[in-house]
SEMARRO-178304 format. One line per 3 residues: number of its first residue (from 1); their letters; for each residue x, y, z of N, C-alpha, C. Coordinates in nm, 2 decimals. Example, Ala and Ser with C-alpha at 12.3 -4.5 7.8 and 13.67 -1.06 7.14 Angstrom:
// SEMARRO-178304
1) AS) 1.32 -0.57 0.78 1.23 -0.45 0.78 1.32 -0.33 0.78 | 1.28 -0.22 0.71 1.37 -0.11 0.71 1.29 0.00 0.79;
// end
This chain:
// SEMARRO-178304
1) MQD) 2.09 -16.15 1.28 2.15 -16.27 1.18 2.17 -16.23 1.02 | 2.28 -16.22 0.97 2.31 -16.22 0.84 2.27 -16.29 0.78 | 2.18 -16.29 0.63 2.17 -16.36 0.56 2.29 -16.44 0.46;
4) MPK) 2.25 -16.55 0.45 2.37 -16.64 0.37 2.39 -16.55 0.22 | 2.52 -16.55 0.14 2.62 -16.65 0.19 2.69 -16.55 0.28 | 2.79 -16.65 0.35 2.88 -16.58 0.40 2.99 -16.51 0.35;
7) SSE) 3.07 -16.38 0.41 3.18 -16.34 0.40 3.29 -16.40 0.34 | 3.32 -16.53 0.39 3.44 -16.61 0.34 3.40 -16.68 0.25 | 3.23 -16.73 0.21 3.22 -16.77 0.11 3.19 -16.68 -0.02;
10) IVE) 3.17 -16.58 -0.02 3.19 -16.48 -0.12 3.34 -16.47 -0.18 | 3.43 -16.44 -0.08 3.55 -16.45 -0.13 3.60 -16.57 -0.20 | 3.57 -16.69 -0.16 3.61 -16.81 -0.21 3.56 -16.83 -0.36;
13) VVS) 3.40 -16.78 -0.36 3.36 -16.80 -0.51 3.45 -16.71 -0.59 | 3.48 -16.57 -0.58 3.55 -16.48 -0.62 3.68 -16.50 -0.68 | 3.78 -16.58 -0.56 3.90 -16.65 -0.61 3.85 -16.75 -0.71;
16) EFM) 3.78 -16.82 -0.70 3.75 -16.94 -0.79 3.73 -16.89 -0.92 | 3.64 -16.79 -0.95 3.62 -16.72 -1.06 3.72 -16.69 -1.13 | 3.80 -16.61 -1.07 3.96 -16.57 -1.10 4.00 -16.67 -1.17;
19) RQH) 4.05 -16.78 -1.10 4.11 -16.90 -1.13 4.05 -16.97 -1.27 | 3.96 -16.97 -1.25 3.90 -17.09 -1.34 3.87 -17.01 -1.47 | 3.81 -16.90 -1.46 3.73 -16.85 -1.58 3.81 -16.71 -1.62;
22) VLP) 3.88 -16.62 -1.57 3.95 -16.51 -1.57 4.10 -16.54 -1.62 | 4.16 -16.60 -1.52 4.29 -16.63 -1.56 4.33 -16.69 -1.70 | 4.25 -16.80 -1.75 4.28 -16.91 -1.87 4.28 -16.81 -1.98;
25) QLQ) 4.19 -16.69 -1.94 4.17 -16.57 -2.11 4.27 -16.48 -2.07 | 4.38 -16.45 -1.98 4.46 -16.36 -2.00 4.59 -16.41 -2.03 | 4.70 -16.32 -2.03 4.83 -16.34 -2.06 4.91 -16.25 -2.00;
28) GHT) 5.04 -16.26 -1.98 5.13 -16.19 -1.91 5.11 -16.12 -1.79 | 5.13 -15.98 -1.81 5.15 -15.89 -1.66 4.99 -15.92 -1.63 | 4.88 -15.91 -1.68 4.78 -15.89 -1.68 4.71 -16.06 -1.59;
31) AFH) 4.78 -16.13 -1.65 4.72 -16.25 -1.56 4.81 -16.28 -1.49 | 4.93 -16.21 -1.44 5.02 -16.21 -1.31 4.93 -16.14 -1.19 | 4.86 -16.03 -1.23 4.79 -15.96 -1.14 4.65 -16.00 -1.10;
34) ALV) 4.61 -16.09 -1.20 4.47 -16.17 -1.16 4.54 -16.29 -1.10 | 4.64 -16.37 -1.08 4.69 -16.44 -1.00 4.74 -16.37 -0.88 | 4.74 -16.25 -0.86 4.80 -16.18 -0.73 4.66 -16.16 -0.65;
37) AAN) 4.57 -16.10 -0.73 4.44 -16.08 -0.68 4.36 -16.21 -0.63 | 4.39 -16.33 -0.68 4.32 -16.45 -0.62 4.33 -16.48 -0.53 | 4.51 -16.49 -0.53 4.59 -16.53 -0.38 4.54 -16.47 -0.28;
40) ALD) 4.54 -16.31 -0.33 4.52 -16.20 -0.18 4.34 -16.25 -0.11 | 4.30 -16.27 -0.22 4.11 -16.32 -0.19 4.15 -16.45 -0.10 | 4.25 -16.56 -0.11 4.28 -16.68 -0.02 4.28 -16.63 0.08;
43) IVK) 4.38 -16.55 0.09 4.41 -16.51 0.23 4.33 -16.45 0.30 | 4.25 -16.34 0.25 4.13 -16.29 0.34 4.05 -16.41 0.37 | 4.02 -16.52 0.30 3.93 -16.64 0.33 3.98 -16.68 0.46;
46) REL) 4.11 -16.70 0.49 4.18 -16.79 0.57 4.19 -16.69 0.68 | 4.20 -16.54 0.66 4.19 -16.49 0.82 4.08 -16.48 0.83 | 3.94 -16.46 0.77 3.82 -16.49 0.83 3.81 -16.59 0.90;
49) AIA) 3.87 -16.70 0.86 3.83 -16.85 0.92 3.91 -16.86 1.05 | 4.03 -16.82 1.07 4.13 -16.88 1.13 4.18 -16.74 1.25 | 4.15 -16.61 1.17 4.24 -16.49 1.30 4.16 -16.48 1.45;
52) PEA) 4.00 -16.53 1.42 3.90 -16.45 1.55 3.95 -16.52 1.65 | 3.96 -16.65 1.64 4.01 -16.73 1.75 4.13 -16.74 1.77 | 4.24 -16.73 1.68 4.38 -16.69 1.72 4.40 -16.59 1.75;
55) NEA) 4.35 -16.50 1.77 4.38 -16.35 1.82 4.34 -16.35 1.99 | 4.23 -16.42 1.98 4.18 -16.46 2.14 4.28 -16.54 2.20 | 4.35 -16.61 2.15 4.42 -16.73 2.19 4.55 -16.66 2.21;
58) EKA) 4.59 -16.56 2.12 4.73 -16.49 2.12 4.71 -16.41 2.24 | 4.59 -16.31 2.27 4.56 -16.18 2.36 4.59 -16.32 2.51 | 4.55 -16.44 2.51 4.53 -16.47 2.63 4.67 -16.54 2.67;
61) RLE) 4.78 -16.57 2.57 4.90 -16.59 2.62 4.99 -16.49 2.64 | 4.90 -16.35 2.57 5.00 -16.20 2.64 4.94 -16.18 2.78 | 4.83 -16.19 2.83 4.81 -16.13 2.93 4.86 -16.25 3.02;
64) KLL) 4.84 -16.36 3.01 4.95 -16.46 3.08 5.10 -16.45 3.10 | 5.16 -16.43 3.01 5.31 -16.38 3.01 5.35 -16.23 3.05 | 5.24 -16.13 3.05 5.26 -15.99 3.10 5.21 -15.96 3.19;
67) GRE) 5.10 -16.07 3.28 5.06 -16.04 3.39 4.93 -15.92 3.42 | 4.88 -15.87 3.27 4.79 -15.80 3.29 4.72 -15.77 3.17 | 4.59 -15.72 3.19 4.49 -15.74 3.05 4.50 -15.62 2.97;
70) GTL) 4.46 -15.63 2.86 4.44 -15.52 2.76 4.43 -15.57 2.62 | 4.41 -15.46 2.52 4.37 -15.50 2.42 4.51 -15.58 2.34 | 4.47 -15.66 2.26 4.57 -15.75 2.18 4.69 -15.62 2.12;
73) EEL) 4.63 -15.50 2.06 4.75 -15.44 2.03 4.80 -15.35 2.14 | 4.73 -15.34 2.24 4.82 -15.28 2.36 4.91 -15.41 2.42 | 4.87 -15.49 2.44 4.97 -15.61 2.50 5.08 -15.65 2.37;
76) NRL) 5.04 -15.65 2.27 5.19 -15.65 2.18 5.28 -15.55 2.20 | 5.23 -15.39 2.18 5.30 -15.30 2.22 5.40 -15.30 2.34 | 5.32 -15.34 2.48 5.39 -15.36 2.58 5.48 -15.48 2.59;
79) LCA) 5.47 -15.60 2.51 5.55 -15.68 2.49 5.72 -15.65 2.42 | 5.65 -15.58 2.35 5.79 -15.57 2.21 5.84 -15.42 2.33 | 5.78 -15.35 2.42 5.87 -15.26 2.51 5.96 -15.31 2.59;
82) RIE) 5.89 -15.44 2.66 5.94 -15.51 2.76 6.09 -15.57 2.70 | 6.07 -15.65 2.60 6.17 -15.70 2.51 6.27 -15.62 2.49 | 6.24 -15.48 2.43 6.35 -15.37 2.42 6.43 -15.32 2.55;
85) AGD) 6.38 -15.35 2.64 6.40 -15.27 2.76 6.48 -15.40 2.85 | 6.48 -15.52 2.80 6.56 -15.62 2.81 6.47 -15.69 2.94 | 6.32 -15.63 2.98 6.27 -15.71 3.08 6.21 -15.86 3.06;
88) VTV) 6.20 -15.87 2.94 6.16 -16.01 2.89 6.25 -16.06 2.77 | 6.30 -16.18 2.82 6.37 -16.23 2.70 6.37 -16.39 2.66 | 6.41 -16.47 2.56 6.40 -16.56 2.52 6.39 -16.66 2.64;
91) ETP) 6.48 -16.64 2.75 6.43 -16.73 2.84 6.32 -16.71 2.95 | 6.25 -16.59 2.91 6.12 -16.60 3.00 6.02 -16.68 2.99 | 5.98 -16.76 3.07 5.86 -16.87 3.06 5.76 -16.82 2.97;
94) GLA) 5.75 -16.90 2.86 5.61 -16.88 2.80 5.64 -16.79 2.68 | 5.79 -16.71 2.66 5.80 -16.58 2.54 5.81 -16.67 2.43 | 5.90 -16.78 2.42 5.93 -16.88 2.27 5.79 -16.92 2.25;
97) DHL) 5.71 -17.03 2.34 5.62 -17.08 2.30 5.52 -16.94 2.21 | 5.51 -16.86 2.29 5.42 -16.80 2.24 5.47 -16.71 2.09 | 5.55 -16.68 2.07 5.62 -16.64 1.96 5.61 -16.77 1.83;
100) WET) 5.66 -16.88 1.87 5.63 -16.98 1.79 5.46 -17.00 1.73 | 5.38 -16.99 1.84 5.24 -17.00 1.80 5.19 -16.90 1.71 | 5.24 -16.77 1.75 5.17 -16.64 1.67 5.24 -16.68 1.56;
103) TLT) 5.37 -16.69 1.51 5.45 -16.71 1.38 5.33 -16.84 1.32 | 5.33 -16.97 1.37 5.28 -17.07 1.30 5.12 -17.01 1.27 | 5.06 -16.92 1.33 4.90 -16.87 1.30 4.92 -16.77 1.18;
106) KLA) 5.02 -16.68 1.19 5.03 -16.59 1.04 5.09 -16.70 0.96 | 5.14 -16.79 0.95 5.20 -16.86 0.82 5.04 -16.92 0.80 | 4.96 -16.98 0.90 4.83 -17.04 0.85 4.78 -16.96 0.76;
109) IDQ) 4.81 -16.86 0.78 4.71 -16.74 0.70 4.77 -16.71 0.59 | 4.84 -16.67 0.60 5.00 -16.60 0.46 5.02 -16.71 0.37 | 5.06 -16.81 0.42 5.12 -16.93 0.37 5.16 -17.05 0.39;
112) PKY) 5.00 -17.10 0.38 4.99 -17.22 0.47 5.07 -17.35 0.38 | 5.11 -17.34 0.25 5.17 -17.44 0.16 5.34 -17.42 0.16 | 5.36 -17.31 0.25 5.54 -17.32 0.28 5.58 -17.44 0.33;
115) SGY) 5.70 -17.48 0.30 5.75 -17.61 0.36 5.77 -17.61 0.47 | 5.86 -17.51 0.51 5.88 -17.48 0.67 5.73 -17.49 0.74 | 5.65 -17.42 0.71 5.51 -17.44 0.79 5.47 -17.58 0.78;
118) RRA) 5.47 -17.63 0.68 5.39 -17.77 0.67 5.52 -17.88 0.79 | 5.64 -17.83 0.78 5.73 -17.92 0.84 5.70 -17.95 0.99 | 5.69 -17.78 1.02 5.66 -17.75 1.14 5.50 -17.82 1.20;
121) KGE) 5.42 -17.86 1.15 5.29 -17.89 1.17 5.27 -18.04 1.14 | 5.39 -18.10 1.11 5.42 -18.25 1.08 5.34 -18.31 0.95 | 5.33 -18.20 0.86 5.26 -18.23 0.75 5.37 -18.33 0.62;
124) I) 5.50 -18.29 0.66 5.60 -18.32 0.56 5.72 -18.37 0.63;
// end
């Protein structure tokens, strides 16, 4: 068992430090890059929180959709190949739902304040 703090907690503290203590002392291009760094840390924090469960759910959807087991990477490659070959189309049962759920998960990690994501989640 790992000692405290968790990786996500460390990332959060550094992000807050950047925003509250570093950014106010910077200007121009340097301030912009510090903000980009703080935003990147926020993405990492959300990925640590969301990705493990989301990846398992994605893998399960792909296994059902494709009718075989494999790693998430293998299954995504197979899905792409089947789409390219025309064996899987938007009419294939489960594909549209899978793509929608995968997209929402990616937005939850990368851009949770994006208005289209918030609208899709019924927040606005």
